[in-house]
N, C-alpha and C positions, 0 to 999 in steps of 0.2 A: 607542501613545500616548506614546512617548518614555521609558518606564520600562525601563531596561536589565535591572534585576533581575527584573522580571516576565517579560520576554522570555526571559531565560536559564532561568527556572523553567519556562516553557511548553515550551521546547526540550527541557529535561531530561525533562519528563513525556512529551513526544512520543517521544523516543528510548527511554524505558523501555517505553512501550506498543507501540512498533514491534517490539521483540523478540518480545513475546507475539503480536502480530498476525501477524507473519511465520510463526511456528511454527503458529498456528491455520490460516492460509491454506494452508500446505503440507500439513498433516494433512487438511484438507477436500479438497484437490486429490487427494491419494493415495487417499482413500476415495471419490472421485467424488461427494462430497456437495455438489452444486451450490448448494443453498440456503445452506449454511453458508459456502461459498466466497464467494458473492455478498455475504453479510452482512459478512464480514471485509473484502472489497475495498471495499464501500460505506463502511464506517467509515474505512478508510484514505483513500479519496478525499475524504471529508468533513473529515478532520483535516489533510491536507497543506497546504492554502492558509494555514493559521494560522501555519505555520513557514516558509513560502516555498519549499516543496518542489515547484516547478512541474513538473519533469520526472517526478517520482514521481506527482504528481497526474494528469498526462496518461496515464501508463502504467496507472494504476488505473482511470481512466474508460474507457479503451480496452478493458481486460479486462472491465469491467462490461458494456459493450455486447455482447461476445461471449457472456457468461453469460446475457443476456436473450434470445438467439436460440433458436428452436425449429425444427429440431433444433439442439442445441448443437454448434458446430464444435470438437470436442475438440482437434484439432491446433492450432487458433488459440488456444484456451484455454491449451494447454501453452506456446505461444510467449509468450502474455501473462503467464503466471506467471513465465517466465524473465526477461521484460523488467521486470516489477515488482521481482523480486529483484535484478536488476542495478541498477535505479534506487535501491533501498534501500541497496545497497552504496555507490553513488556519493554519495548524500546523507550517509551516515555518514562517508565519507572527507572530504567537503567541510566538514562542521561540526567535524571533529576537528582541522583545521589551525589 
């Protein structure tokens, strides 16, 4: 809406939540808690468009799709986690410049 201060505040909130979300995602993955992992990835996918994190959004949606399969393709989920983590790092780097 053109409000730079509101946009900066939303980005700050997203980055703060991102740290917690990433930790929860990795903990759920380590425990093979697919429901908790899906929940974290779903929240992440829902929040990324607000801050323009398109590549991170795509990686999260892609991972969500694998988490919905039965049986779950654990090797693809592992790769999806790695991709989401990489995209988180890329997003953080991009906004810190």
